[in-house]
N, C-alpha and C positions, 0 to 999 in steps of 0.2 A: 542638448540641441533641440530646438522647437521647430516643428514643421511650419511651412508657410500657412497663413491664416486660411486661405482658400482650401488648401489640402485638409487642414484640421476640420473645417466645417463639413467637407465632403465625407471624410471618414466617419465622423460622428453621425451624420445623417444616414449613411449606409448601415452603420451598426444599429441605429434605431429602427430603420425601416425594413431591413432585409436579413439581418443576422439573427439566427435562432440560437440563443445561448444555452449551454448545457446546465442542467440542475439549477435553473434560474427563474425567479419570479420576475417576469418582465414588467409587471406593474410597478416594481421598485424603481424603474428607470423612466416612468412617465413624466416625472417633473425634474429629472436630472439626467445629465449625459451619461452614457454607458462608460464606465472606467475603461480606458484603452491604453494598453502598454505598448510602447514602440521599440524599446531596446533594453538590453541588459549589459551589465559590466561587473564581473565578479559576483559579489553577493547582493548586488543592487539592481533594481529595475527602474525605468523611467517612463512616465506617462506622456500622453500626447501634448501636455502643456509644459513638459520639461521637469516636472517634480520628481524627486528621487525617493524611493522606498527601499527598505531592507527586505529582501525576499526571505521571509521567515518560514516558508513552506517549500522551498526549492521548486517553485512553480506549482507542482502537485506531487511532492515527494519524488521529484524527477532529476533536477539539475544538480547532480552530485558535484561536478567539477566547476560549477559556477557558469555565469553567462559570459559570452564573448570570447570563447576559446578558439583562437584562429586555427589551431591544429586540427580541431574537429571539423570546422568548416572546410578546411583545405582537403581533408581526407574525403569528405563528401564530394567536393568538386572533381577531384582526381578520378574517383571511382565512376562518377557520372559520365566522364569523358571516355573511360575505358569500356564500361558496360553499365548502362543506366538501369536496365531491367532485364531479368529473365526469371521465370518461375521455377520453383523446385519440384514441379510435377514431372517425375521420371527423369529429370535432368539435375545436374548440380552446377554450381559455379564456384570459383575458387574462394571467394570471401566467406560464403556461407559454410563451406567445408572447413576452412581455417578457423572460423569462429566456433563451430561445433566442437572441433578438437580442443580448442583452448578452454572452452567452458567445461568440457569433460575432464580436463586436467585440473580444474579448480573446484569441482564439486566433491562432496564427501562420498565415501563408499563407491559403489559401482554405477552411479548415475552417469552413464556414458552416452545415452542416446538423446539427441537434441532435436526437437520438432519445433520449427520456428513459426511464430504467428506475428501479427502486427501490434498486439497489445495484450494487457493482462487479462481482460475478460475472455478473450479468445483462448488464452493459455489455460484458464480454468475450464472453459468449455471443452477443450481438447482433452484435458486430464480426465474429466468424467466420461467422455466417450471412449477413451482408451481403457479405462477401468471396466466399463461394461463389456467391450469387445474381448478384452483379455480373459475375463472369467468365462465367457462363452467358449473361447478357444481351448481353455484348459478343463472343460467339462463341468463348470459350475454356472450354468446359464441363469439361475435365479438371482445371482448376485448383481444387483443394479442400484441399490439405494446408497445414499450418502448421508453422513452425519456432519453437521457443522454447529457452530456456537451461536448463542443468542447475541443479537445486535451486530454480528460479523458481516462485513461487506466483501463480496467476492466478485462483483461485476454486474454488468447490465444485459448481456445476451440471455436468452430465455433459460438456458441451463444454469449459467452462473447466477442469474437472478434468483432462481429457485433455491440455490445453495445459500444465498444471502439471507441473513437473519434479521432484516429490518422490515417489519410488516408494512410500514407506510410507503416504502419504495416499491412494493410488490402488488398492492391491491388493485391498481389500475390495469395491470397486465395479466391478471389471472383469467383463465386457468393456466398455471405454469407447468413445468415438467414434474410429474409425480415422482415421489421416492426420496424427498429430502426431509431429514429429521433434525430437530434442534435440541441441543443440550446447553448446560450452563457455561458461561464464559469464566474468565479468570480474573475478574475485577475484585482484588483482595480488599480494596477500600469498602466495598459493599458486600463482603463475604457473609456478614451476619444475616443480611436480608436474603442473600442468594441461597444460603444453606439452611436457614432456620435454626442454626446451632451456633449461638454466639460464642466468641472467644477462641476460635480455631487459630492455631499458629499458621504461618505461611506454608510450612511443610504439610500440615494436616489438610489445609485447604487444597493444596496441589494434588494430594492423593484423592481427596473427595471429588474434585472437579474431573480428574482423569477417569475415576471410577464411574462417573455418570455416563461416559462414553461406553464403557463396558456394559452398563445396565441397559442403555439404549440398543446396543447390538443384540443383547439377549431378548429384549422386548420385541424387536422387529424380526428376530430370527437370524442367527449368524449366516445361514445359507442365502440370505437375501441382501446382505450389506456388502457393498463393494469397496467403499472408501470412507475415510474421515478427512475432511478438509479443515486445516487450522493455519492461522498465521503465527509466526514466531512471537511477534508482539501484535495483538489485535488492534486494528486501527479504529474502527467505528466504536464509539463510546468513550474514546479518549485514551488510547495507548495502554492496553492491559498487558504487562509482561507476564510470563509464566511463573507461577510459584515454584520454589525448589522441588525438583523431582517430578514435576508434572509431565514433561515430555518423555522421561525415562519410563514412567508408568504407562503412558499412552502408547509408546513403542511396544511394550510387553503385551498390552491388550490387543493391539492390531496384529501382532504375531500370533497370539493365542487363537484368534478367530479368523485368521487368513483374510484380513482386511487391509487395504492399501492405505498407508499414511501419506497424505498429500500435504506438503508444506507450501502454502500460498505465500510466496515471497515477492509479490509484485512491488511492495513497498520495502520490505526488509532486506532484500538482496543488494549486492553491489555497494557495500560499505556503510549502509544506513545505520547498522548496529556496530560497526567497527570490524566486521568480518565480511568476507566475500559473499557468503550465504548466511541467512539468518539462523538456520539450524546449527551452524558451527558455533554460534554464540552460546547456545544452550545445550550443546553436546548431544545432538540426536541426528540420526541418519534417516531421512524419509525414503519412500519408494518413488515419489515424484516431486519435483520442484516446479512450481509455476512462477515465472518472473517476467519483468518488462522494465518500464520506467527508467531506472538508473543505468541500465545496460549501455545506453548511448548518451547518458546525461541529458536526454531529451532532444539532442540535435537531429535525430531522425527516428521515426517510430519503429519499434521492434518489440517482440515478446517471444517467450519460449516456454515450452513444456519439456523438462529434462527428466527422462525416465531411467529407472534401473535397467540394467542389461537383461535381467530375467524377464522383464515385461516385453522386451523386444523379441525374445526367443521364439514365440509362436508365429512371428511375422517373417522369420528368416528363410523359410523354405516353402515350396509348393506355390499354389495360386493365392495364398492369403495376402491381403493387404489391409492397411488402415485407410478406409475409404473416407478420407477427411483431408481438408487442406484449405489454404487461403491464397488468393492471387498474389498478395504482396508479402506473404510470409518469407522471412529470410531475404528480403530485398537487398540487392547488391550494395546499394548506397548505405543503407542502414547497417549492414554487416560490416562494411568498411569503417564506418563511424564507430561502431561498437569496439572493433579491434583497436582503433586509435584511442578510444576512451580507456580501455584496459591498459594500454601502454602508459597513459598518463597516471593511472592508478599506481602502477609500479614505479614509474620515474619519480613521482612526488610522494611516495609512501603514504598514500591516502588512508589506508587501513590503520597504519601506525599513528597517523595524525589524529584520527577519530578516537582511537583507544587512549591516547595521551590526554586528549581534551574532554573526553566524556565526563570525568569527575568534575572538571571546571564548569561545564555546561550545567550539569545537575546542581552543583552548589550555587551557581548564579540564580537558577530558577527557584531553588529552595528558599532563597531570601524572600520570595514573595509570600511565604507561608505566614508572615506577620500580618498580612492583610485579612480583614474579617471575611472577605468574600472567597478566599482561596481555601478549599477543603483538602485537596490532595494534589501532589506533584508526582507524576509517575512516568516511566518510560525506560528507554535504553538507547545507548549510542547517541545519535543526533536525532532522536525521535521521542518527543515528550508531549504529554497532555497535562493541562492544569484544570482540575475539576472545580467548578464554582458552586458554592452552596449559600443558602440563606441563613443557616445556623451551623457553626463549626462543631459545636458540642454534640448536637443530635444528628449531624450530617443531613439535615433537612434540605431538600432540593427545591427548585422553583416550580410553581404550578405552570400550566400551559400558557396562561396570559402573561405571567411574569417572564417566562422564558422567551416568549414572542417579543415582548417589549425590551428585554435585556439584550438578547443575542442579535435578533434581526433589526430591532428598532434602534439600538444604540451601539453595541460592541463592535460589530463587523465594520460599520462605517467609521466609528471613532478610531479604531486601531489603524485603519487604512489612512485616514486623514492625518493621523499622528506620524505616519511614515513607516508603518510596519504592515507588510502583507503576510497574513497568516489565516487561520481558520477558526471561527467561532461556530461550534457544532453542537447540535442537540439531538443527534440520532440516538443517543442514550441519555445520560444526564448531561447538563450543559458543561462544555469544556472549551478551552482554547488549545488548539494543537499547533505544535512547532516542529519543524523539520528543516533547518537551514541547510544551505549547500555545505558539502563536506569540507570545503576549503576554509570555512569560518573558524574563528578562534575567540579568545577572551574579549577582544574589542567589540566584535559583533554580539557576543553574548550579553555584554553590559548594555549595549544599545537596546537589545530586545527587552531586557529586564527593566530598564528605565522607562520605555514606552508602555510596557504592560503595567508597571506600577502606577503610572499616571492615569491611564485609562481605566484600570480596574478600581482605583480609588474613586474616580468619578462615577463609575457604574454603581458602586456601593452607595454613594451619596444620593444617587437618583432613586434608589429603592426606598 
């Protein structure tokens, strides 16, 4: 359905003149209209001109159940009529309490305490603040530092941005919060470069990468390190899954030094990897989970920090409180939508669907390895990255000018023009990232592969 011409022109003018887009070079739209999406249906989205695109990124790793789900819209409308808003500052409301209980029943271990936020960056911010206060309350006041991985993205608030490992995203906002330390990530494709020791097996690399965390803790001083922040599958850089044994060794290290293991699952929770929480896919139990995005499939904003019961213990008695909160954290409408979303997960066996189709998705993307520009295909569940290279034999990547010309100058627009919304990203080495809605299957996978094959072939020819 196309909007009337006058409406279309007005919307485009407003987008051009008044809207400040996120993470966007506005100069890119000087000579062209701002791409404007007006509706979604299942795995597809439609722009202002009526053109259809396959949503290969679930919006932004968010729309697990697909677009246009009436059940979720109806849950929001009903709750807004009953109670549109009330804060969780010293008061509760039924939907937040019910959602907290439900999440506690789904988490591994004793992660029973749910602190609601409105998004993922706020959840990460909350986790660092909790770690600092917790250790002060238990008599270890020097523990305040955090360790995270190179190229990892953890959010944009000042604390979360400090934990983020992408220098280009941070330089304009310094000085940031002190106390964040970086270690190697788990990009096995680049393991020879990362370790300086060619030929490691995945198991050896996993042990080496985890041990770098232990060495960083020793270097900083165990009495000063509060937490380690890691994603089950690292997003930035192009979907780095953990090597075998990595998280088991990391858990041992955190226990040895009394450091909290924070699993940042803003992307990886709620079915993205085929399990409710990402840590369950790789058999580890963290001390804190940060999550957001897929909890409501994007139909209303919400996030959460879910903490181990032992971290709540010092706050249970006396005058102690966690002096932290957000006006819209645990919003009644968002909480109601999240509950309805989890109902859909159960009713439609979404976790089982992802588990059954993950091998098909992987095999479909693996077909692209015959292209000279495709160096690596990696990921887990419905979350994959395709690393692009200039030379497959040497794994040589593109220089800055080539990356600029290839990703921003051609690939992003060409994929979109071909009917696929996804991400061409160069926060590490150049990659194409894919995270389709969890309702997708072989038909959508084939469509993704077909479009990628055509556009990547053209990209290679342009080199």
